[in-house]
N, C-alpha and C positions, 0 to 999 in steps of 0.2 A: 506595585512596581510597573506593571504593564496596564495601560489604560484601556486598550482595545486590541484584541487578537482575533483574527479570524482564520478559519480553517481554509487552506488553500490546497486544492487537489491539482498537483502539478501535471501529471500525465498518467495515462494508462496505456501500456504497450501490449499489442496483440501479436502473437507470432504470425508471421506470414509475410510474403512479399507482395509487392504492388507494382505494377508497371502498365505501360501502354506503349504502343508504337504509333507513329503518325497513321498508318492505314489499318488500324485494328478495328475500325468499324464502331469504336465506342466514343467517338467524339473528343478523343484526347484525355478522357477521365481516367483516373488511376483506378484499377480494379484489384482487389485482393486475390492472390493466387492460392493462399492457404489460410483457412480459418481455424483458429485455435478451439479448443474444447470450450463450448458455450457455457457449461456449467461452472468451468474455472473462472471465465470472465465474469459471469453473474456473480460468484461469490466475492469477488473484489468490491462490487458496489454495495454489498451488505455488511461491510466492515468499517466502522466509524471510530476513529480515535478520539479520546477526550482532549480537548486543546484549549488552553494551555494545561500543562500537567506539573506535578511536584515530584514527590519521591516515587511514585508508581504511574505508569501510563496505562490507562485502561482502554481496551479495545471492545467496543460493543458490537455484537453480531446481530443484524436484524433477523437472521435465520440461522439455526444451528449448522455449522459447517458440516459437509459430508466427506471433506478430504482435508488432509494437512495444510496449514498455511505457514509459510516461512516468513518470519519478521525480523528485519534488520533495522537498527536504529544507528545512523551515521551522522557525522558532524559535517560542516561546510567543506572541510578538506577531503572528505571521502572516507575518513578513518571510521571503521565499524566499532561501536561501543557495546551494542547488544545485538545478539543473533540467537534466535530460538525458533524451533519448529513447534508450532502449535497443533497438537494432535485434537481431533474432534472430541475425544472422550475428556479432554482437560478443560474444555470450554464449559464453565458453569453459569447457569442462568443467563445464557447468551452473552457472557462477557469473560475476558481473559485479561490478566494484569501482569504487565512487564515490570520488573523491578528496576528502577532508574535511580536509586538513592545515591549511587557513587558518581553520577554524572553532574557535571557543573551547569548552572543556569545557563541558558543560551538557546540558540536555534539549532534544531536537528531535523533530519529527514528520515521518515519511517518508510521503509520499502516492504510492501506486503506481495508475496508471491504464492499463487494457488497451483501453479504448474509451471514447467519449464518455459520460460519466456513470457508468461502472462503475469504481470505484476502492475501495481500502481504505487505511487510515491506521494506521500503527504509531507507538508511542512508543519513541524510542531514546535512548540516553544516550551522549555522548562523554566520555572521560576522558583524562587525560594518563598516559604511561608514565613 
C-alpha cells in the first residue's frame, strides 16, 4: 500500500526558557535559563517506534528505561486515540507494544514524555496487512 515511509522526528521540547537582551554580552544569542533533567532528555533519544505499523506499534528502547514514559498516539486533528504510561518494569527485552488494532489506517503522531515538559513527537503510519 505504501511504497516508502520514513521515520520523521518532528521535534523534541526541553523545559526552559531562553532569552536575551541587546546588552546582555552574549552577542544576541538565545541562552537557556532552565535546563530539564538530562536523564529524561537522553531517555527520549533511546526510544524508537517501528514505522510503519499494523495492529501493534512496537517501541524499541536502546537502553532499559529508568523512569516511566507516557505514550500518546493522536491523529492529525489532535484527538488522542491511545494513551499509556509505560512503567520500566513493563518493558520486556527492551521493547514495549502498544495495541493499535482499533485504529483506522492513516497518519498518526506519537508523543513520548519522560518528565513534565520533556517530550518528543514522531510521525507514524498505520497500514492494513
